[in-house]
Structure formats: C-alpha cells, structure tokens
Phi, psi and omega in degrees: 000134179270129179255126179268127179246119179289123182260115177257130180292127179302146181304322183296328178286318178298325180295333180299333182283350183047062184299340179291350176283353185307316181299328185271330181241000175085359179194173176293161180300315182293322178297320179296318180293323178292326176298318178295320179296316179296318181295318178299326180294344179278351184248160171239148175077019177293142174270117183272108181262022177268351178208172186282152175277103184279354171284316176288324181236080183283170177293161178300152181304328182289345185293303182291326180297311183288330177294312181296319179300318179294322184284338186248000183240030175083019177297144183290136176271342175244118179245175171305150182303324181275359176118158179302133188298315184289333174292315179299325180298314179292316181297321178302318179292318182294312181292320178300319177295319179296315186275342181079029178222154173287138179233119176280109186293339180278325186253328193249015185217138176222138175266137184230161177282073183099155179291332175299319178293326176297318178296315180299311183292328177296312180294320178297330183281344186235341185261143171237161177302133180093350176291168174243147178220134175276135170228152176283156178221109006275162177200185184310134195293346178259356183302308182296320182296319180295317180297317176295322179304320181277007175080017180263164180259137180268132170256116185274126177247113184299133173270122185260050188291337182264003187249308190217112182293338181279315181250089179291336167245137176295127183303320180290319178296324180293314180295323178298323178293318180293331180293344181279011174060053175285158172272329189224144166242119183244127178205158176256141178212110000299152184285134171248110037251351194279339184080013179284141173254123181291139184286164176299321180297318179296315181295323178296322178290321176302314180299315182295317180292321179298320179287321181293321185256009176058059183241138172279145179240131172250115182252110176278104185248033185302326184260020188292348177257357178256069184242138190252161179057027179065023182298142177291137176235136182238128176277128184303317185297343179275352177290148186301126171082357189258347185305321186290352178229026181239135170249118181254131182249128181220178177166169183264007191293325186264301183300318182260011179055042185248030180299329180290346178275349177053068181227129172225161181225132174237135175246125186203166173304149187304320182292327178286321176299321177302316180292321177298322177295322176301316179296314182297327183293340179249008180236272183269351182074299186196166169292151181308125191300313182289324179296330180307327184292339177294336181289348175298335182258341185300137183070310185296319189245014185233028181297312180293321179302312182293321179299317178295318182295319178301318179296317180294316180296322182296322177296319179291322175301313181295325176300316181293314180298318180296325181295332184262340193290336182271004176267162175255013183232001176228123175247115183236124176263147177288120181294148178283338187196184182072189176244027184235153159237159188229070185297151176250137179269135184243125173072017177252120187279353182288154178283165176304319182294316179297321178298311183297320179294316180296322179295326174293311188290322189253314182275343179073031180229153175251126178235166173268115175295147188299331183298338180298333185264004179127167183301323181284353174275348182300142183090001178241172166214152182251134173231144175266122185268004179279075187227167171300130190302312184292316179297320182292319180300317178294321179296320179298319177299318181292323178297312180299314181298318181293317180290330177296330182295339178290340181276342184274000000 
C-alpha cells in the first residue's frame, strides 16, 4: 500500500525566496534567478562574468603543492571541527598581523569550508527567530536571505556610495538603525557589489554605536587585500574597544583564486567561536582537511603575488570603466576594491531581469542583475572584471552594443 505524505515546504526555505520582492521584480527572488539559470542553459559558450576566470588568474603555486603534500604524506583527513591546531596557530599569526590585532588561535579563530560557511555559522551562532539585524543596501547578495532564513528581521541601511566617499553610511540613518535594537550589524568591507571601501570615520562610528547599543558586528572582509590606488584600508576589529563584539570573516578564495579549496577563516571572541564550532559540528563538520594546509602559506608567503594581482586587476577594472564611459546610458565608477564594478543604467526603461536576459541572449554574457544585492541595487548590474584581457574586451563591446539596442 502506498502512503501519501503531504510535503510542506519549511518556512525557512520559503523565506529564502524573499517573496516580498514580487512587487519590484515581478516574481520572488528565487523565481527570477531560476529564470536566468534556465535561460542560460539554452545557450552554449556564455562568458560568465559573475566570478573570476581562474584559468587566467590561477591560485599561487604553493596552493596545489601544499595540498598534495598534505594528501600524500599522511596528513589527517579528520581534524578538530575548528581546524588543525598547528594550521590555526600559523593562521592566527598571519591574520593578526594583517588586521593589526592579537589573535588567540586556540580560542578566537575557526577554519570553515569557505567564507560563505563562516557567514552561515556566525549568523547561526548569534541569531534567534524574531531578532533584528542591520544590513547594508546594497550588499552581498546572500546577506538578506540568510538573515531571513534564521527568522530574523532585516533593518535596511542605505549605502551612499555614489554620494559621499567619507560617509558611506549617513551618520543619522546609521544611528536610527541602531536605535531599533538589533542584535547584529552585518556588512561587507570592501563592499560587494559596489567595490566601496568604508572610511575610517565610518568604521569608527560603527564601533561607537555597536558599543553604545550593545550590538554584535559581523564584518565580511573577504576582499580586504584587493584594494586599489594604495587606498587606506581599516579592519573594524582593530578599532578601539570593538574587538570583543566583532566577528571578522576572511579567506583566500578571491584574492588568491582559491574558491575551489573551500576555505574560510573567522576571527571572533572565544565564546562565539565555541558556538560556531557547535554549528559546524552538525553541518559541514570541518574545512577540507588537506586544503587546510594551504593556509600555512596564505598571507605569509604571497605578498608579491597579491601585489602583482592587484595591478593586473586594476588595469582590467579601468578597461571596463573606459568601455562604458563614452556612452550616455551606462555610468560606471571605478571600484575602490574587489574584482567587481556595479554600473548604473541611465534612461533605459527595461527591468534588471530583462537586461540580464538580453545580455545572455545577445551579448553572450552572464551578469548579476542589480536587484540581487538589494532594492538600492536596482537599475545596476554587477560584472567581475578578473577575466582574460582579449576575451573581456570583446565581451565589453558586446555589452555596450546590446544595451544600446534598448534605446532604439
């Protein structure tokens, strides 16, 4: 006898679709993304500009070497949930030097299977259903979804990246958000998708407000080493008095093209790291054991490598900005950091979704439509400029030509 069991989708999964976006994009966020995925599947040879070309920009030579050595010389396949102790010891020193703060590798550091897992375990360790969390708008495209997944409410803080380079958040708007009694403030620095680097003044105000209103801060600093023109970068946890309430997320996936190694690093107060380890122990268990050994070289042995990469990326960034600047329908600012630009469309009546679909069909490229990053991202699209130079130059020409067709 066949027994029929009615399957109800859990609320936390339904919340991931952000159905409240329907009025602005005509469907839920997940439905819109699936439409883009289905459409891309009808084509062959699309150039995916949502991430870096790791063939053109491969990982450092020490990455595969240290991975193979760990895998073939009796390296442990099962490590402590928070990571191999001697690896954490080295990473603690490297990260502490980068951030300018002491890091206790036994208590204040955890290795995760990618920075995305670090973000997930951090939020799982601190958020409860009904809590409030401040997020920037626009910001990393999974921030809002994760907060909703955990049953918390998002307080949107507008990012003023096109208005004032000193105050990327309006000071009054920021304090108003903190007054709403959030448990967490989550933001990326440098900002993904805009490439903005938050100023020292902005970070100092975040620190002051977090301490005054008793708020935890999660700072996604994944792109903190991909900063251009020698711009100053400040780690939030190094601001006076804020380390004890800051979770900093870092990793080698972007700067060193090591996303395939699935490695992330979180630096946080010891009690929060304990909770993050509890979450990891019932989800992913640990970062990949052999890959952990590549972190022995990360930061410590790649200073020249990163310096060269920053120069190469900056040239590609400028190539993209130059390709758009002579049009009257694309406004592109040179990002301060990251591997992205976030152009804005001027005078084009099509929706973000229509733009993204047309770019797939006609220009042969995949981009991130601006709505993915928040309401203030609408009217923009994100492209990753870490590509093969010749292929990218041709793609930029096709993008301009395709977007020009919307004006006719």
